[in-house]
C-alpha positions as CSV (number, residue, x, y, z in Angstrom):
1,M,-14.8,101.7,74.9
2,T,-18.0,103.6,74.9
3,S,-21.4,101.9,75.0
4,R,-22.2,103.6,71.4
5,R,-19.0,102.1,70.1
6,L,-19.6,98.6,71.5
7,F,-23.1,99.0,69.7
8,L,-21.7,100.1,66.5
9,S,-19.0,97.4,66.3
10,G,-21.6,94.7,67.2
11,L,-23.5,95.9,64.0
12,V,-20.4,95.6,61.9
13,A,-19.6,92.1,63.5
14,A,-23.3,90.7,62.9
15,P,-23.2,90.3,59.2
16,A,-20.0,88.0,59.5
17,L,-21.6,86.0,62.1
18,L,-24.6,85.4,59.9
19,R,-22.5,84.4,57.2
20,A,-20.2,81.9,59.2
21,A,-20.7,78.2,58.4
22,P,-23.2,76.3,60.4
23,A,-21.8,73.7,63.0
24,A,-21.0,70.3,61.6
25,A,-23.7,67.7,62.1
26,A,-23.2,65.4,64.8
27,P,-22.4,62.2,64.0
28,R,-25.0,59.4,63.2
29,R,-25.2,57.0,66.1
30,V,-25.5,53.4,64.9
31,T,-26.4,50.5,67.5
32,V,-24.6,47.5,66.4
33,A,-25.0,44.2,68.2
34,S,-22.7,41.3,68.4
35,L,-23.1,37.9,70.1
36,L,-19.4,37.4,70.8
37,G,-16.4,39.6,72.6
38,E,-13.9,41.9,71.3
39,D,-11.4,38.7,70.5
40,K,-13.9,37.4,68.0
41,P,-14.6,38.1,64.2
42,E,-18.4,38.9,65.1
43,T,-16.9,41.7,66.8
44,M,-13.7,42.4,65.1
45,V,-15.3,43.0,61.9
46,W,-17.3,45.9,63.4
47,R,-14.2,47.6,64.7
48,H,-12.8,47.1,61.0
49,I,-15.9,48.8,59.6
50,A,-15.5,51.5,62.1
51,E,-12.1,52.1,60.9
52,I,-13.1,52.3,57.2
53,L,-15.7,55.0,57.9
54,E,-13.3,56.9,59.6
55,R,-11.4,57.4,56.6
56,T,-14.1,57.5,53.9
57,A,-17.0,59.3,55.8
58,P,-15.1,61.2,58.8
59,G,-17.4,62.3,61.5
60,R,-20.5,61.1,59.8
61,F,-20.9,57.8,62.0
62,D,-20.7,56.6,65.5
63,L,-20.8,53.0,65.5
64,R,-22.0,51.9,69.2
65,I,-20.6,48.2,69.2
66,V,-22.6,46.0,72.0
67,A,-21.0,42.9,72.4
68,N,-21.1,39.4,74.2
69,A,-25.1,39.3,73.4
70,A,-25.7,42.0,75.7
71,L,-28.9,42.9,73.3
72,G,-30.0,39.2,73.1
73,G,-29.6,36.3,70.9
74,E,-30.1,36.6,67.0
75,K,-33.8,36.5,67.2
76,E,-33.9,39.3,69.6
77,V,-31.4,41.4,67.7
78,A,-33.2,40.8,64.4
79,E,-36.5,41.8,66.1
80,G,-34.8,45.1,67.6
81,M,-33.6,45.6,63.9
82,R,-37.2,45.2,62.5
83,L,-38.4,47.7,65.5
84,G,-35.4,50.2,64.9
85,S,-33.6,49.9,68.2
86,V,-30.8,48.0,66.8
87,Q,-29.3,49.5,63.5
88,A,-26.7,47.1,62.5
89,S,-25.5,43.5,63.2
90,L,-24.4,40.3,61.8
91,S,-26.8,37.3,61.5
92,T,-26.9,33.7,60.1
93,T,-29.5,33.2,57.4
94,S,-30.8,30.2,59.4
95,S,-32.0,32.8,62.2
96,L,-33.6,35.0,59.7
97,S,-35.7,32.1,58.2
98,S,-38.7,33.1,60.3
99,W,-39.1,36.2,58.1
100,V,-37.7,34.9,54.8
101,P,-38.3,31.0,54.5
102,A,-36.7,31.1,51.1
103,G,-33.3,31.6,52.9
104,Q,-33.5,28.2,54.2
105,I,-32.1,27.0,50.7
106,L,-28.5,28.0,52.0
107,D,-29.0,25.8,55.1
108,L,-29.7,22.7,53.2
109,P,-27.3,19.9,54.7
110,F,-24.8,18.7,52.4
111,L,-25.8,21.1,49.5
112,F,-22.4,23.0,49.2
113,R,-19.1,21.2,48.4
114,D,-16.7,23.9,50.0
115,A,-16.7,27.6,50.8
116,A,-15.8,28.7,47.3
117,H,-18.8,26.8,46.0
118,L,-21.0,28.8,48.5
119,R,-19.1,32.1,47.5
120,R,-20.1,31.6,43.8
121,V,-23.7,31.1,44.9
122,L,-24.3,33.9,47.1
123,D,-22.4,36.3,44.2
124,G,-25.0,35.1,41.9
125,P,-28.5,35.3,41.2
126,L,-29.7,33.6,44.2
127,G,-27.8,36.0,46.4
128,E,-29.6,39.0,44.7
129,E,-33.0,37.1,44.9
130,L,-32.3,36.7,48.7
131,R,-31.3,40.4,48.9
132,G,-34.7,41.5,47.9
133,L,-36.5,39.2,50.0
134,Y,-34.5,40.3,53.0
135,A,-35.0,44.0,52.3
136,A,-39.0,43.4,52.2
137,Q,-38.7,42.4,55.8
138,G,-36.9,45.3,57.3
139,F,-32.9,43.9,56.6
140,V,-31.0,45.4,54.2
141,V,-28.0,43.0,53.4
142,L,-25.0,44.9,52.3
143,G,-22.7,41.7,52.2
144,F,-22.9,37.7,52.7
145,I,-20.6,36.2,55.2
146,N,-19.4,32.5,55.8
147,Y,-19.2,31.4,59.4
148,G,-17.8,28.4,58.6
149,A,-19.3,24.9,58.6
150,R,-21.3,23.6,61.2
151,H,-20.3,20.0,63.1
152,L,-22.0,18.2,65.8
153,L,-20.9,18.6,69.3
154,T,-21.6,16.1,72.0
155,R,-20.5,14.8,75.4
156,E,-19.2,11.2,74.1
157,P,-18.0,10.4,70.6
158,V,-20.9,10.2,68.0
159,T,-19.8,9.4,64.7
160,T,-22.5,7.8,62.8
161,P,-26.4,8.8,62.2
162,D,-27.5,6.0,64.8
163,G,-25.5,7.7,67.5
164,I,-27.7,10.6,67.6
165,R,-30.9,8.8,68.0
166,G,-32.7,9.3,71.1
167,K,-30.7,12.4,71.9
168,R,-32.1,15.9,72.9
169,I,-30.1,18.4,70.8
170,R,-30.2,22.3,70.9
171,V,-31.1,23.3,67.7
172,I,-31.2,26.9,65.9
173,Q,-34.6,28.4,65.7
174,S,-35.4,27.3,62.1
175,P,-37.7,24.9,60.9
176,L,-35.0,23.2,58.5
177,H,-32.8,22.4,61.7
178,T,-35.5,20.9,63.5
179,E,-36.6,18.7,60.6
180,L,-32.9,17.5,60.1
181,W,-32.5,16.4,63.4
182,S,-35.6,14.7,63.7
183,G,-35.0,12.8,60.5
184,F,-32.2,11.2,62.4
185,G,-34.3,10.4,65.6
186,A,-32.9,12.9,68.1
187,F,-35.1,15.6,69.9
188,P,-34.8,18.9,68.8
189,T,-35.0,21.8,71.2
190,P,-34.8,25.4,70.1
191,I,-32.6,27.5,72.3
192,P,-31.0,30.8,72.0
193,I,-27.3,30.7,71.5
194,P,-26.5,32.8,74.7
195,E,-28.4,30.2,76.7
196,T,-26.7,27.0,74.9
197,Y,-24.0,26.7,77.7
198,N,-25.9,26.4,80.8
199,A,-28.5,24.1,78.8
200,L,-25.8,21.6,77.8
201,K,-24.3,21.7,81.3
202,S,-27.3,21.2,83.2
203,G,-28.3,18.5,81.0
204,V,-31.4,20.2,79.5
205,V,-30.0,18.9,75.9
206,D,-26.9,16.5,75.3
207,A,-25.8,17.8,72.1
208,M,-25.9,20.9,69.4
209,D,-24.2,21.6,66.1
210,L,-22.2,24.6,65.4
211,T,-19.0,26.2,63.6
212,K,-15.6,25.7,65.0
213,S,-15.0,29.3,65.7
214,A,-18.2,29.6,67.9
215,Y,-17.6,26.4,69.5
216,V,-14.8,27.9,71.6
217,G,-16.1,31.5,71.3
218,F,-19.3,30.2,73.7
219,R,-16.9,27.9,75.4
220,L,-19.0,25.1,74.7
221,H,-15.7,22.7,74.5
222,E,-16.1,22.9,78.4
223,V,-19.7,20.9,78.4
224,V,-19.6,19.1,75.1
225,P,-15.6,18.3,74.6
226,C,-16.6,15.9,71.5
227,L,-16.7,17.7,68.2
228,T,-17.5,15.4,65.1
229,E,-16.7,17.1,61.6
230,T,-19.6,16.5,59.8
231,G,-19.7,19.7,58.1
232,H,-22.9,19.1,57.5
233,I,-24.2,22.8,56.7
234,W,-22.1,25.8,55.3
235,A,-23.5,28.6,58.0
236,S,-23.9,31.7,55.6
237,G,-24.8,34.9,56.9
238,V,-25.3,38.6,56.1
239,V,-24.1,42.0,57.2
240,A,-27.3,43.7,57.7
241,V,-28.6,47.2,58.4
242,A,-32.1,48.0,59.8
243,G,-34.5,49.1,56.7
244,S,-35.5,52.3,58.8
245,F,-31.7,53.1,59.4
246,W,-31.0,52.8,55.7
247,Q,-34.0,54.7,54.5
248,S,-33.1,57.6,56.8
249,L,-29.7,57.9,55.1
250,P,-29.0,60.4,52.5
251,Q,-27.5,58.8,49.4
252,E,-23.9,59.5,50.2
253,D,-23.9,58.0,53.4
254,R,-25.5,55.0,51.9
255,A,-22.8,54.7,49.5
256,A,-20.1,55.1,52.2
257,F,-21.7,52.6,54.7
258,A,-22.3,50.1,51.9
259,A,-18.8,50.1,50.7
260,A,-17.2,49.6,54.2
261,A,-19.7,47.1,54.6
262,Q,-18.8,45.2,51.9
263,E,-15.1,45.3,52.7
264,G,-16.1,44.3,56.4
265,A,-17.8,41.0,54.7
266,R,-14.5,40.0,52.9
267,H,-12.4,40.8,55.7
268,F,-14.7,38.7,58.1
269,D,-14.3,35.3,56.0
270,G,-10.5,35.7,56.2
271,L,-11.1,36.3,60.3
272,I,-13.0,33.2,60.6
273,L,-10.3,31.2,58.9
274,R,-7.8,32.2,61.1
275,D,-9.8,32.4,64.2
276,E,-11.1,28.6,63.6
277,T,-7.3,27.5,63.8
278,V,-6.8,29.3,66.9
279,S,-10.2,28.2,68.6
280,M,-9.5,24.7,67.7
281,A,-5.8,24.6,69.2
282,R,-7.5,26.0,72.6
283,A,-10.1,23.5,72.5
284,K,-7.7,20.6,72.2
285,A,-5.0,22.0,74.9
286,E,-8.4,22.2,77.5
287,G,-9.6,18.9,76.7
288,G,-11.5,19.0,73.6
289,Q,-11.4,15.9,71.0
290,V,-12.1,15.7,67.4
291,F,-13.3,12.8,65.5
292,R,-14.3,12.0,61.6
293,P,-17.7,10.9,60.8
294,E,-18.5,7.4,59.8
295,N,-21.2,6.3,57.6
296,L,-21.1,9.4,55.6
297,A,-23.6,8.0,53.0
298,G,-26.1,7.5,56.2
299,W,-25.3,11.4,57.0
300,Q,-26.0,12.4,53.4
301,A,-29.3,10.1,53.0
302,G,-30.8,12.1,56.0
303,A,-30.0,15.2,54.4
304,R,-31.5,14.1,51.1
305,R,-34.7,13.8,53.1
306,V,-34.7,17.3,54.2
307,W,-34.2,18.3,50.5
308,A,-37.1,16.7,49.1
309,S,-39.4,18.0,52.3
310,L,-38.5,21.5,51.8
311,A,-38.0,21.5,48.2
312,P,-41.8,22.7,47.6
313,K,-41.1,25.8,49.8
314,L,-37.7,26.4,48.3
315,G,-38.6,26.6,44.3
316,G,-38.5,22.7,43.6
317,I,-36.0,20.1,43.7
318,E,-34.6,21.2,40.2
319,K,-33.8,24.5,41.9
320,I,-31.8,22.8,44.8
321,E,-30.1,20.3,42.3
322,A,-29.0,23.2,40.3
323,V,-27.4,24.7,43.1
324,A,-25.7,21.6,44.2
325,G,-24.4,21.2,40.8
326,S,-23.1,25.0,40.3
């Protein structure tokens, strides 16, 4: 073909090239932080959410799930979300209490009778109120989750309130948790969850409280083999995204991500129930022991002191009593 013909053929092709559809936009990268490994609900739920998005929003999101607390504990991850370096994560409401103190109402000991009671409250006006408060601090809550009840973990059996007196107990980084265990005469020490195993093993602290799933997830049954089923706090949490990330999404993508996260939250609660059974079977096989609490009235009396102390910051004792009786 002559150069003239090549030139003319190029002119003919040019309009067609100009009319060609633009290349598809690259998937939006989403850095997701998880405290535990691939076999635990905290990571499995994000795999589930990613699978949903592949069906409902194909090619629009690329979830990069960073497991095993590689991005830090809950406080560090929450700070990363506020800064925009982390786009999504689960979090206990306890760990967000530094930014949203009102969320501590969900952590009041012996407030909820069971998981169904907690779910009714989270699906009601209090849940909506808290969503607004979290959003104002940079955490867009797309769903509430239930990690299960928190129980007391110790080296030797501790079944009565007097048994914890004088012991050094690791607490979540929350004023409520500090006040709870101080009221029982223990010495609370805030320690990020990834550091608890070594702190317990080395004797920096003697005890802590945690859910059954995380108890084995962090291998704590190896260093505090006694679990007393106090069930004193139902560990509620959130599926959350960073406010800056959320604001950057077009409405269509927000709708897809929100729907996937809400389905993920429902899926998570089922995963936790199954994982508790598997986790406790493993703990017992590896030397763990389970005890029933004694003097339940004494444990509950300690809880009531926390209710009274925090009531002025949480809307008054009438609000707390209304949640308890709902």
